[in-house]
C-alpha positions as CSV (number, residue, x, y, z in Angstrom):
1,V,49.2,-18.7,-3.8
2,Q,52.7,-19.3,-2.5
3,L,53.9,-22.3,-0.9
4,Q,57.1,-22.5,1.3
5,A,58.6,-25.9,2.1
6,S,61.4,-26.5,4.5
7,G,62.9,-29.5,6.8
8,G,64.4,-31.7,4.4
9,G,68.2,-32.6,5.4
10,L,70.8,-35.8,5.8
11,V,69.2,-38.4,8.4
12,Q,70.8,-41.9,9.3
13,A,68.3,-44.6,9.0
14,G,65.7,-45.0,11.6
15,G,66.0,-41.4,12.1
16,S,63.2,-38.7,11.8
17,L,62.6,-35.6,10.2
18,R,59.8,-33.3,10.0
19,L,59.0,-31.1,6.9
20,S,56.8,-28.1,6.7
21,C,54.7,-26.6,4.3
22,T,53.3,-23.5,4.7
23,A,51.0,-21.4,2.1
24,S,50.3,-17.7,1.2
25,K,46.7,-17.8,2.3
26,T,44.3,-19.1,4.7
27,M,42.7,-22.8,3.8
28,T,39.2,-23.5,3.0
29,S,36.9,-26.4,3.1
30,R,37.9,-26.9,-0.6
31,D,41.5,-27.1,0.0
32,V,43.9,-30.3,0.0
33,M,47.2,-30.5,0.6
34,T,49.3,-33.4,-0.5
35,W,53.1,-34.0,0.1
36,Y,54.9,-36.0,-3.0
37,R,58.2,-37.1,-3.8
38,Q,60.2,-37.6,-6.4
39,T,63.5,-39.8,-7.1
40,P,65.5,-39.4,-10.7
41,G,64.2,-41.4,-13.7
42,K,60.9,-41.7,-11.8
43,Q,57.5,-40.4,-11.5
44,R,56.2,-38.0,-8.8
45,E,54.4,-40.1,-6.2
46,M,51.9,-39.6,-3.8
47,V,53.3,-39.7,0.1
48,A,50.5,-38.4,2.4
49,L,47.4,-35.8,1.8
50,I,45.2,-34.1,4.3
51,T,42.1,-32.4,3.8
52,Y,40.6,-29.1,5.5
53,S,38.8,-31.5,7.9
54,D,42.1,-33.4,8.7
55,S,41.3,-36.6,7.2
56,P,44.5,-38.0,6.3
57,T,45.8,-40.7,3.2
58,Y,48.9,-42.5,3.4
59,A,50.5,-44.3,0.6
60,D,51.1,-47.7,1.8
61,S,54.9,-47.5,1.7
62,V,54.8,-44.6,4.5
63,K,51.9,-45.8,6.6
64,G,52.9,-46.4,10.3
65,R,55.9,-44.3,9.5
66,F,54.8,-40.9,8.4
67,A,52.2,-38.5,10.0
68,I,50.7,-35.2,8.2
69,S,48.8,-32.6,10.4
70,R,47.8,-28.9,10.1
71,E,48.7,-26.4,12.6
72,G,45.8,-24.8,14.2
73,A,45.8,-22.1,11.9
74,K,45.8,-24.7,9.1
75,N,47.7,-22.5,6.6
76,T,51.1,-24.6,7.5
77,V,50.9,-28.6,6.7
78,Y,53.5,-30.9,8.5
79,L,54.9,-34.4,7.5
80,Q,56.5,-36.1,10.1
81,M,58.6,-38.7,8.9
82,N,59.9,-41.4,11.6
83,S,61.8,-44.7,10.9
84,L,63.1,-43.2,7.5
85,K,64.7,-45.7,5.2
86,P,67.2,-45.0,2.6
87,E,64.4,-45.5,0.0
88,D,62.6,-42.4,1.5
89,T,65.6,-40.5,-0.2
90,A,63.7,-38.0,-2.3
91,V,63.0,-34.5,-3.2
92,Y,59.7,-34.1,-1.3
93,Y,57.3,-31.3,-2.7
94,C,53.7,-29.9,-1.1
95,Y,51.1,-29.4,-3.4
96,L,47.7,-27.4,-3.0
97,N,44.7,-28.4,-4.8
98,D,42.0,-25.5,-3.9
99,G,39.0,-27.3,-6.2
100,L,40.0,-25.1,-9.1
101,R,43.8,-24.8,-9.6
102,G,47.1,-27.1,-8.0
103,Y,50.0,-25.0,-6.5
104,W,53.3,-26.6,-6.2
105,G,55.9,-25.6,-3.4
106,Q,59.5,-25.7,-4.2
107,G,61.1,-29.1,-3.3
108,T,62.9,-30.1,-0.5
109,Q,65.7,-32.8,-0.5
110,V,65.8,-35.8,1.8
111,T,68.3,-38.0,2.1
112,V,68.5,-40.9,4.5
113,S,71.8,-42.5,4.5
114,S,72.4,-46.5,5.3
């Protein structure tokens, strides 16, 4: 399974970006897609996840600002990021857990300037 992440970039504080992650397979009921982010010298942290039934979970630091969603065919997951802050600057990774294995996408850089 391959994951293709895109949508990162440079934005001013208060702006928005939408990240996309497309899986090379159709999702099943066992699949959970998660967005993580990582800054240099820090551990990768969970940002948001969504289950096959479209139930989302968010890190406290992004609640009310970020929204995770799927497209209708369910093989693409989006992370809509609003009211971005400089502390949101990181490399963002998508991760698929199919109940047996985990798969990482390549990172996409998000930089928020103050």
